[in-house]
C-alpha positions in Angstrom: 33.3 -32.9 -89.7 33.2 -29.3 -88.7 36.1 -27.5 -86.9 36.1 -24.3 -85.0 39.2 -22.1 -84.4 39.5 -20.2 -81.1 42.3 -17.8 -80.4 42.9 -18.1 -76.7 45.6 -15.5 -76.5 46.5 -12.9 -79.1 50.2 -13.3 -79.8 52.7 -14.7 -77.4 56.3 -13.6 -77.9 59.6 -15.0 -76.7 62.5 -12.8 -77.8 65.6 -14.9 -78.4 67.6 -11.7 -79.0 67.1 -10.8 -75.4 66.6 -14.2 -73.8 69.8 -16.1 -74.8 71.8 -18.9 -73.2 75.3 -17.7 -72.7 78.5 -19.8 -73.3 79.4 -22.6 -70.9 81.7 -21.7 -68.0 84.0 -24.2 -66.4 83.9 -23.8 -62.6 86.5 -26.4 -61.5 89.9 -27.0 -62.8 91.6 -29.7 -60.7 91.1 -32.7 -63.0 90.6 -35.0 -60.0 86.9 -35.6 -60.3 84.2 -33.0 -59.4 80.5 -34.0 -59.4 77.1 -32.5 -58.9 74.7 -34.4 -56.8 73.3 -37.6 -58.4 70.1 -37.5 -56.4 67.4 -34.9 -57.0 68.6 -32.3 -54.5 69.5 -28.8 -55.7 73.2 -27.9 -55.6 72.7 -24.4 -57.1 70.7 -21.7 -55.4 70.7 -17.9 -55.0 69.1 -14.7 -54.1 69.4 -11.3 -55.8 72.7 -11.3 -57.8 74.4 -13.9 -55.6 74.6 -17.5 -57.0 75.8 -20.3 -54.8 77.0 -23.7 -56.0 78.2 -26.8 -54.1 79.6 -30.1 -55.3 81.8 -33.0 -54.1 85.4 -33.2 -55.2 88.2 -35.7 -54.9 91.2 -33.4 -55.2 92.4 -34.2 -51.7 92.2 -38.0 -52.3 88.8 -38.3 -50.5 85.5 -36.9 -51.7 84.8 -33.6 -49.9 82.2 -30.9 -50.2 83.3 -27.8 -52.1 81.6 -24.4 -52.6 81.9 -21.3 -54.6 79.8 -18.3 -55.3 79.2 -15.4 -57.7 78.1 -11.9 -56.6 77.4 -10.7 -60.0 74.8 -13.1 -61.2 77.3 -15.6 -62.5 79.7 -13.4 -64.5 82.7 -14.0 -62.2 83.3 -16.6 -59.5 85.1 -16.9 -56.2 87.9 -19.4 -55.5 86.8 -22.9 -54.5 86.2 -23.3 -50.8 86.4 -26.7 -49.0 83.6 -27.0 -46.5 84.5 -30.5 -45.2 87.8 -32.2 -44.4 89.0 -35.5 -42.9 88.4 -39.1 -43.7 85.4 -40.7 -45.1 83.7 -39.6 -48.4 81.2 -36.8 -48.5 78.7 -36.5 -51.4 75.4 -35.3 -52.7 75.3 -31.7 -51.3 72.0 -29.8 -51.3 71.6 -26.0 -51.0 68.7 -23.7 -50.0 68.9 -19.9 -49.8 66.7 -17.3 -48.1 68.2 -13.8 -48.3 71.7 -13.9 -46.8 71.2 -17.3 -45.2 72.7 -20.2 -47.1 71.8 -23.8 -45.9 73.9 -26.8 -46.9 73.3 -30.5 -46.3 75.3 -33.5 -47.4 75.8 -37.3 -47.0 78.9 -38.1 -44.9 80.8 -41.4 -44.4 83.4 -40.2 -41.9 82.3 -43.0 -39.6 83.1 -45.7 -42.1 80.5 -47.6 -44.1 77.4 -46.1 -42.5 76.6 -42.6 -43.6 75.0 -39.7 -41.7 73.5 -36.3 -42.7 75.4 -33.2 -41.8 74.4 -29.5 -42.0 76.3 -26.3 -42.3 75.1 -22.7 -42.8 76.3 -19.2 -43.7 74.6 -16.1 -42.4 76.5 -13.7 -44.6 75.7 -14.9 -48.1 78.5 -17.4 -48.2 81.4 -15.2 -47.1 81.9 -17.3 -44.0 80.5 -20.6 -42.7 79.6 -21.7 -39.2 80.6 -25.0 -37.7 78.9 -28.1 -39.0 76.0 -29.9 -37.3 75.4 -33.6 -37.4 71.7 -34.1 -38.0 71.4 -37.9 -37.8 72.9 -40.3 -35.3 71.6 -43.7 -36.4 74.5 -46.1 -37.1 72.6 -47.0 -40.2 72.8 -45.6 -43.7 71.3 -42.1 -43.8 71.5 -40.8 -47.4 69.9 -38.8 -50.2 69.5 -35.6 -48.1 67.6 -32.6 -49.4 66.9 -29.2 -47.9 64.5 -26.3 -48.4 63.7 -23.1 -46.5 60.8 -20.7 -46.0 61.2 -17.8 -43.7 62.8 -18.8 -40.5 62.1 -22.5 -41.1 64.6 -25.0 -42.6 63.3 -28.4 -43.7 65.5 -31.5 -44.3 64.5 -35.0 -45.5 66.6 -38.1 -46.1 66.3 -41.9 -46.5 67.4 -44.1 -43.6 67.8 -47.9 -43.2 66.9 -48.2 -39.5 63.5 -49.8 -40.2 63.9 -50.8 -43.8 64.7 -47.8 -46.0 62.2 -45.1 -45.1 62.0 -41.3 -45.5 62.6 -39.2 -42.4 62.2 -35.5 -41.8 63.7 -32.8 -39.5 63.1 -29.1 -39.2 64.5 -26.0 -37.6 62.3 -23.1 -36.7 65.1 -20.7 -35.9 67.0 -20.6 -39.3 69.1 -23.6 -38.5 70.4 -22.7 -35.0 68.6 -25.6 -33.3 66.8 -28.6 -34.6 63.7 -30.5 -33.5 63.1 -34.2 -33.2 63.2 -36.3 -36.4 59.9 -37.6 -37.8 59.4 -40.7 -39.9 57.2 -39.9 -43.0 56.9 -43.4 -44.6 55.7 -46.7 -43.1 55.4 -49.1 -45.9 58.3 -51.4 -44.9 59.5 -51.2 -48.5 62.2 -49.0 -50.0 61.4 -45.3 -49.8 64.2 -43.0 -50.8 65.4 -40.1 -52.9 63.1 -37.5 -51.2 62.7 -34.0 -52.5 61.2 -31.0 -50.6 59.6 -27.7 -51.4 57.9 -25.2 -49.0 55.6 -22.3 -49.5 54.0 -20.4 -46.6 52.7 -23.0 -44.1 52.8 -25.9 -46.7 55.7 -28.3 -47.0 55.7 -30.7 -50.0 57.6 -34.0 -50.0 58.0 -36.5 -52.9 60.1 -39.6 -53.1 60.7 -42.9 -54.9 58.8 -45.8 -53.4 58.7 -49.6 -53.8 55.5 -50.4 -51.9 53.7 -51.4 -55.1 56.5 -53.7 -56.1 57.6 -51.3 -58.8 59.3 -48.0 -58.3 56.6 -45.2 -58.1 56.5 -41.6 -57.1 54.7 -40.7 -53.9 53.7 -37.4 -52.3 53.0 -36.3 -48.7 52.1 -32.8 -47.4 52.3 -30.8 -44.2 50.0 -27.8 -43.9 51.4 -26.8 -40.5 55.0 -25.7 -41.4 56.2 -29.3 -41.0 54.8 -29.8 -37.5 52.2 -32.4 -38.6 51.8 -34.3 -41.8 49.0 -35.9 -43.7 48.6 -39.6 -42.8 48.0 -41.0 -46.3 50.5 -40.5 -49.1 49.4 -39.9 -52.7 50.8 -41.9 -55.5 51.6 -39.5 -58.4 53.0 -41.9 -61.1 50.3 -43.8 -62.9 51.7 -46.8 -64.9 51.9 -49.9 -62.7 54.0 -51.7 -65.3 56.8 -49.1 -65.4 59.4 -47.8 -63.0 59.3 -44.1 -61.9 62.5 -42.7 -60.5 64.0 -39.9 -58.5 61.3 -37.2 -58.4 62.1 -33.6 -57.9 59.6 -31.0 -56.7 59.4 -27.2 -56.8 56.7 -24.9 -55.5 55.5 -21.3 -56.0 52.3 -19.9 -54.5 49.5 -22.5 -54.7 51.3 -24.4 -57.4 53.7 -27.4 -56.9 55.4 -29.1 -59.8 56.9 -32.7 -59.8 59.2 -34.1 -62.5 60.6 -37.7 -62.7 62.0 -40.2 -65.2 60.0 -43.2 -66.2 60.5 -46.5 -67.9 57.0 -46.8 -69.5 58.5 -45.4 -72.7 61.7 -47.3 -73.6 64.2 -46.5 -72.4 63.4 -43.5 -70.1 61.3 -40.4 -70.6 60.4 -37.5 -68.3 56.9 -37.1 -66.8 55.4 -34.1 -65.0 52.5 -33.5 -62.7 51.2 -30.4 -61.0 48.9 -29.2 -58.3 47.4 -25.7 -58.4 45.8 -25.8 -54.9 48.7 -26.6 -52.5 48.6 -30.3 -53.0 44.9 -30.9 -52.4 44.3 -32.2 -55.9 46.7 -33.2 -58.7 46.2 -32.9 -62.4 47.0 -35.8 -64.8 50.5 -36.7 -65.8 52.1 -35.0 -68.8 55.0 -36.5 -70.8 57.6 -33.9 -71.4 60.3 -35.6 -73.5 60.1 -37.6 -76.7 63.7 -38.3 -77.7 63.6 -42.2 -77.9 67.2 -42.4 -76.6 66.6 -41.8 -72.9 66.0 -38.8 -70.6 67.4 -38.9 -67.1 68.1 -37.1 -63.8 65.7 -34.1 -64.1 65.6 -31.2 -61.7 62.9 -28.5 -61.6 62.7 -24.9 -60.4 59.7 -22.6 -60.2 59.0 -18.9 -59.5 55.7 -17.1 -60.0 54.1 -18.6 -63.1 57.4 -19.8 -64.5 58.6 -23.5 -64.3 61.9 -24.8 -65.7 63.1 -28.4 -66.1 66.6 -29.5 -66.9 67.8 -33.1 -67.6 70.4 -35.2 -69.4 69.4 -36.9 -72.7 71.3 -39.5 -74.6 71.4 -38.2 -78.1 74.5 -40.2 -79.1 76.2 -38.8 -76.0 74.6 -37.3 -72.9 73.8 -33.6 -73.2 71.9 -31.2 -71.0 68.4 -29.9 -72.1 66.0 -27.4 -70.6 62.2 -26.9 -71.1 60.1 -24.1 -69.7 56.5 -23.2 -69.0 55.3 -19.6 -68.3 51.7 -20.5 -67.3 52.3 -22.5 -64.2 52.9 -25.7 -66.1 49.7 -25.7 -68.2 51.7 -25.6 -71.4 55.3 -26.0 -72.3 57.6 -24.5 -74.8 59.8 -26.8 -77.0 63.0 -28.1 -75.4 66.4 -26.3 -75.8 69.7 -28.1 -76.0 72.3 -26.5 -73.6 75.4 -28.6 -74.4 76.5 -30.2 -77.7 79.7 -32.2 -77.8 80.8 -35.8 -77.9 81.6 -36.0 -74.2 79.2 -36.7 -71.4 77.3 -33.9 -69.7 75.2 -35.3 -66.8 73.4 -34.6 -63.5 72.2 -31.0 -64.1 70.8 -28.8 -61.3 68.7 -25.7 -62.1 67.9 -22.6 -60.1 65.6 -19.6 -60.9 67.2 -16.4 -59.5 65.3 -13.2 -60.3 64.9 -13.0 -64.1 67.6 -15.6 -64.8 67.9 -19.4 -65.2 71.1 -20.9 -63.8 72.3 -24.4 -64.5 75.3 -26.5 -63.3 76.2 -30.0 -64.3 79.0 -32.6 -64.3 81.0 -32.5 -67.6 83.6 -34.9 -69.0 84.9 -32.8 -71.9 88.2 -31.8 -70.0 88.7 -34.8 -67.8 87.9 -38.5 -67.6 86.8 -37.9 -64.0 84.4 -35.0 -64.5 84.4 -31.2 -63.9 81.7 -28.7 -62.9 80.3 -26.5 -65.7 77.8 -23.6 -65.5 75.5 -21.9 -67.9 73.1 -19.0 -67.5 70.2 -17.2 -69.3 69.8 -13.9 -67.5 66.4 -13.1 -69.1 65.1 -16.6 -69.4 62.7 -16.3 -66.5 61.1 -13.1 -67.8 58.4 -15.2 -69.4 56.0 -14.8 -72.3 54.9 -11.3 -73.0 51.6 -10.2 -74.6 51.3 -8.6 -78.0 51.6 -5.0 -76.7 55.4 -5.5 -76.9 55.5 -7.4 -80.1 57.8 -5.9 -82.9 56.2 -4.5 -86.0 57.0 -7.6 -88.1 55.0 -9.8 -85.8 52.2 -7.3 -85.0 51.3 -7.1 -88.7 51.2 -10.9 -89.2 47.6 -11.9 -89.9 46.1 -14.5 -87.5 45.7 -18.0 -89.0 42.1 -19.2 -89.5 40.5 -22.6 -89.6 37.5 -23.5 -91.7 36.2 -27.1 -92.0 39.5 -28.8 -91.1 41.7 -26.5 -93.1 44.2 -24.2 -91.3 44.8 -21.1 -93.5 48.3 -19.5 -92.9 48.4 -16.2 -94.6 51.3 -15.0 -96.9 53.5 -12.5 -95.2 53.4 -8.9 -96.4 56.2 -7.2 -98.3 57.3 -5.4 -95.2 58.2 -8.6 -93.4 60.2 -11.8 -94.3 58.6 -15.1 -94.7 58.0 -17.0 -91.5 59.0 -20.7 -90.8 55.8 -22.0 -89.3 55.0 -25.2 -87.5 52.0 -26.6 -85.5 52.9 -27.9 -82.0 50.8 -30.0 -79.7 50.4 -29.2 -76.0 53.6 -31.1 -75.1 55.6 -28.9 -77.6 56.0 -31.6 -80.2 55.8 -30.6 -83.8 52.8 -32.3 -85.4 52.8 -30.4 -88.7 55.0 -28.2 -90.8 52.9 -25.3 -92.0 53.2 -23.5 -95.3 51.5 -20.4 -96.5 48.0 -21.0 -97.6 45.7 -24.0 -96.7 47.0 -26.8 -94.4 44.9 -29.9 -93.8 44.4 -30.4 -90.0 41.2 -32.5 -90.2 42.9 -35.6 -89.0 44.2 -34.0 -85.8 42.5 -34.7 -82.5 40.5 -31.8 -80.9 42.5 -29.9 -78.3 45.0 -27.1 -77.7 47.7 -26.5 -80.3 50.3 -23.8 -81.0 51.1 -22.1 -84.3 54.8 -21.2 -84.1 56.2 -18.5 -86.3 59.9 -17.6 -86.6 60.5 -14.7 -89.0 64.0 -13.3 -89.4 63.9 -9.6 -88.5 66.9 -7.3 -88.4 69.3 -10.2 -87.8 67.4 -11.4 -84.7 65.2 -14.5 -84.5 61.9 -13.7 -82.8 59.4 -16.5 -82.0 55.7 -15.8 -82.0 53.4 -18.5 -80.6 49.7 -18.4 -81.1 47.7 -20.6 -78.9 44.6 -22.1 -80.5 42.0 -24.7 -79.8 40.5 -27.1 -82.4 37.0 -28.4 -81.6 34.6 -30.5 -83.6 
C-alpha cells in the first residue's frame, strides 16, 4: 500500500506562554446558593473591555436574578446587583450585548406555579437598568428563555405549554423598547423545548430539543428576514435514532453557524457538533468532540470570526469544566483543556468570546454545599493560530516530518533546540500515536487528515507546533 504525505499548512503555532488560562475567581460569596443557567442560554456576555454576568441566587430566601460586571476585561468586578425582587422564584437568566446595550431575559414564577418570561435592559453598559417588561401572558408554563441581538433587533425564544410544549419566538426592532406579536415556531404536538438563538445580519438561527421522533433530537429552523418570517420545514441535525440528543446551543459568525449538544449514543453522554458555512442552507456531518467515557454534559458555544469555543462539564471522578477550540470555523479542533481540577462539582458553564479573550463562568461547590459562581478568563485565547512567520527559532528550524510507504519519519532535533514530545492526532484531536524520532509505522491508519503535534521546551515556555497533514493511499 502506497501512502502520500501532503503538508496542508506550513507550521501552526499556539503560544501557551501568551495564551494562558488565569486562576479561578470567585464572583459570589453569600453561601446561600448561586447558580448559572441550567439551560443552554448564555449568562455571560460582553463588548470591548466590559464583561457582564447574570445568575440566580437564593440569598433573600427566594431565587432572584443577580448581576455584576467588570469594566477591565474581568480583572476587577462590581458589587452584586439584584435585578428582581418579590415572591416567586426567578431562574435561568440569559444575556445578549450589543455595544452599550445589555439585554436580559429570565424565567419568572411570581404568579405561582406557572412561569412567564420577563425582560430587562440597560442602555449604559450595565450602570443602570430600566423597568422590567413581561414578554409572555399565557397562564401556562413559559420557560427556557434565550436571547440574542443583532443591530437594533432583539430576538427571544422560549418553550410554552399552551398547545403542548412548543417553541415560541418574539422580537423587538427598536432595541427592546417595544415588542411585536409572538410567533409559534414548532407544530409537532410533541415536546419542543430548550431553544437557543443566534443572529447574523438578516439571518436568525434557532435550535431546540424535540420529541417528534419519539426520541429527543436536535432540530433547526431559520429566518432569512430578520425574524419576520421563518422557513416552514425544520431540519433535524442529530443523526442517531436510537440515542437521545439534549439541549443544543448555537453560535454564529458570518456565514458560519455552530451547534453543540450532548448525546447518549456513546454511553453515558458525549458532545456532538455540527456546522453550516452557508447561513444554514446546508449542514455538514456530525463530529464527536469528546471521548472521556465518563460523561460530558451541558455544553455552551461561542464564535467570533474563524474562532469557535466550546465549554462543558465532564465527569472525570467529579464534574470539572473543559474547553475546546477551533480556529478554522470548526473544520478542525485543538485538544481539550481542563479548566477546573478539584474534588468538588463544577457544573453548568457558560462561555463568551469578547475581543481576543475567552471568558467562562460556572456553578462551583468547592466553597458551599449550595453552589457559588466562579469565573475564569484567557485574554489571548481567541487570538487564534498563527502562521509560521511568527514562529520562534526553535520551531522554525524543526524539519518537516515525511511519509514514505506508510512510515512517518520524525527527524531528530538539532543541537540548538531541545527534544520535542511529539504525538499524532486525528481530526477530532484524539491522540492516535506517540511519535518518536526516526521511523513511525502509520500504515494501519485510515486515510485522512491528521496533526503532528510538537511540544519543545524553549526558554522555560511551552510552545506547541501543530503540523496539519493528509495521508492518502
